C-alpha atoms as a printed R data frame, in Angstrom:
   type eleno elety resid chain resno       x       y       z
1  ATOM     1    CA   MET     A     1   0.759 -13.776  -6.731
2  ATOM     2    CA   SER     A     2  -2.146 -14.856  -8.867
3  ATOM     3    CA   PRO     A     3  -5.888 -15.037  -8.201
4  ATOM     4    CA   VAL     A     4  -7.317 -18.530  -7.982
5  ATOM     5    CA   ALA     A     5 -10.756 -17.442  -9.205
6  ATOM     6    CA   GLU     A     6 -12.276 -14.145 -10.316
7  ATOM     7    CA   ASP     A     7 -15.176 -14.124  -7.859
8  ATOM     8    CA   TYR     A     8 -13.448 -15.791  -4.900
9  ATOM     9    CA   PRO     A     9 -10.903 -13.796  -2.876
10 ATOM    10    CA   VAL     A    10  -8.079 -16.369  -2.853
11 ATOM    11    CA   PHE     A    11  -4.553 -15.761  -4.114
12 ATOM    12    CA   GLN     A    12  -1.783 -18.267  -4.572
13 ATOM    13    CA   VAL     A    13   1.766 -17.043  -3.933
14 ATOM    14    CA   ARG     A    14   4.898 -18.790  -5.192
15 ATOM    15    CA   LYS     A    15   8.407 -17.944  -4.021
16 ATOM    16    CA   ASP     A    16  11.181 -20.325  -5.077
17 ATOM    17    CA   ASN     A    17   9.915 -23.762  -3.929
18 ATOM    18    CA   ILE     A    18   7.395 -22.321  -1.437
19 ATOM    19    CA   VAL     A    19   3.696 -22.058  -2.229
20 ATOM    20    CA   PHE     A    20   1.060 -20.547   0.038
21 ATOM    21    CA   SER     A    21  -2.415 -19.126  -0.312
22 ATOM    22    CA   ILE     A    22  -3.984 -15.948   0.988
23 ATOM    23    CA   ARG     A    23  -7.753 -15.732   1.276
24 ATOM    24    CA   LEU     A    24 -10.330 -13.447   2.796
25 ATOM    25    CA   GLU     A    25 -12.722 -15.110   5.238
26 ATOM    26    CA   HIS     A    26 -15.323 -12.976   6.986
27 ATOM    27    CA   GLN     A    27 -13.086  -9.862   6.994
28 ATOM    28    CA   ARG     A    28 -10.022 -11.851   8.126
29 ATOM    29    CA   VAL     A    29  -6.981 -12.581   6.023
30 ATOM    30    CA   VAL     A    30  -6.103 -16.279   6.269
31 ATOM    31    CA   ILE     A    31  -2.720 -17.651   5.169
32 ATOM    32    CA   SER     A    32  -2.422 -21.360   4.360
33 ATOM    33    CA   VAL     A    33   1.075 -22.823   4.184
34 ATOM    34    CA   LEU     A    34   2.829 -26.124   4.826
35 ATOM    35    CA   PRO     A    35   4.225 -26.325   8.379
36 ATOM    36    CA   ALA     A    36   7.764 -26.712   7.010
37 ATOM    37    CA   HIS     A    37   7.500 -23.280   5.341
38 ATOM    38    CA   ALA     A    38   5.504 -21.452   8.023
39 ATOM    39    CA   GLU     A    39   8.438 -19.549   9.560
40 ATOM    40    CA   ILE     A    40   9.816 -18.453   6.184
41 ATOM    41    CA   VAL     A    41   6.393 -17.266   5.056
42 ATOM    42    CA   ARG     A    42   5.882 -15.437   8.359
43 ATOM    43    CA   GLN     A    43   9.185 -13.590   7.883
44 ATOM    44    CA   LEU     A    44   8.450 -12.862   4.236
45 ATOM    45    CA   LEU     A    45   5.021 -11.432   5.028
46 ATOM    46    CA   SER     A    46   6.417  -9.432   7.927
47 ATOM    47    CA   VAL     A    47   8.961  -7.753   5.656
48 ATOM    48    CA   GLU     A    48   6.354  -7.093   2.968
49 ATOM    49    CA   LEU     A    49   3.877  -5.609   5.459
50 ATOM    50    CA   LYS     A    50   6.564  -3.316   6.864
51 ATOM    51    CA   GLU     A    51   7.375  -2.150   3.334
52 ATOM    52    CA   LEU     A    52   3.699  -1.581   2.577
53 ATOM    53    CA   TYR     A    53   3.255   0.394   5.800
54 ATOM    54    CA   SER     A    54   6.331   2.476   4.970
55 ATOM    55    CA   MET     A    55   5.041   3.160   1.456
56 ATOM    56    CA   LEU     A    56   1.595   4.165   2.716
57 ATOM    57    CA   GLU     A    57   3.167   6.428   5.351
58 ATOM    58    CA   SER     A    58   5.275   8.073   2.621
59 ATOM    59    CA   VAL     A    59   2.189   8.690   0.507
60 ATOM    60    CA   ARG     A    60   0.374  10.181   3.484
61 ATOM    61    CA   THR     A    61   3.340  12.418   4.299
62 ATOM    62    CA   ALA     A    62   3.753  13.469   0.670
63 ATOM    63    CA   ARG     A    63   0.079  14.334   0.449
64 ATOM    64    CA   SER     A    64   0.327  16.452   3.598
65 ATOM    65    CA   ALA     A    65   3.426  18.195   2.230
66 ATOM    66    CA   ARG     A    66   1.670  18.827  -1.103
67 ATOM    67    CA   GLU     A    67  -1.313  20.333   0.696
68 ATOM    68    CA   LEU     A    68   1.017  22.599   2.682
69 ATOM    69    CA   TRP     A    69   2.865  23.567  -0.513
70 ATOM    70    CA   THR     A    70  -0.421  24.339  -2.268
71 ATOM    71    CA   LEU     A    71  -1.502  26.563   0.621
72 ATOM    72    CA   SER     A    72   1.839  28.389   0.756
73 ATOM    73    CA   ALA     A    73   1.933  28.768  -3.048
74 ATOM    74    CA   ALA     A    74  -1.361  30.664  -2.853
75 ATOM    75    CA   ASP     A    75   0.403  33.228  -0.642
76 ATOM    76    CA   THR     A    76   3.122  34.051  -3.192
77 ATOM    77    CA   PRO     A    77   3.161  37.524  -4.786
78 ATOM    78    CA   ALA     A    78   2.519  36.015  -8.232
79 ATOM    79    CA   ALA     A    79  -0.562  34.187  -7.000
80 ATOM    80    CA   GLN     A    80  -1.833  37.307  -5.216
81 ATOM    81    CA   SER     A    81  -1.294  39.571  -8.226
82 ATOM    82    CA   GLY     A    82  -3.066  37.046 -10.447
83 ATOM    83    CA   ALA     A    83  -6.010  37.026  -8.059
84 ATOM    84    CA   GLN     A    84  -6.141  40.836  -8.015
85 ATOM    85    CA   SER     A    85  -6.047  41.102 -11.812
86 ATOM    86    CA   GLY     A    86  -8.794  38.521 -12.152
87 ATOM    87    CA   GLY     A    87  -6.554  35.951 -13.854
């Protein structure tokens, strides 16, 4: 995927012999593709969006787990003795 222009939100995507563009138009993502490749591009984007969603969900879950770990780590005897000794 490569930007078409620096100041214009349009990207051109190439996969094998398929080329399509992705652009932002008034807060909508618009995909332009030849009709012959529309179904393939739809499937490709569907898979990629599912992967992106899965990755973002993993990050959210990991962040929640890290916050829980940080809270529970503060309750350990070492952390409490360090707090009592001023360290």
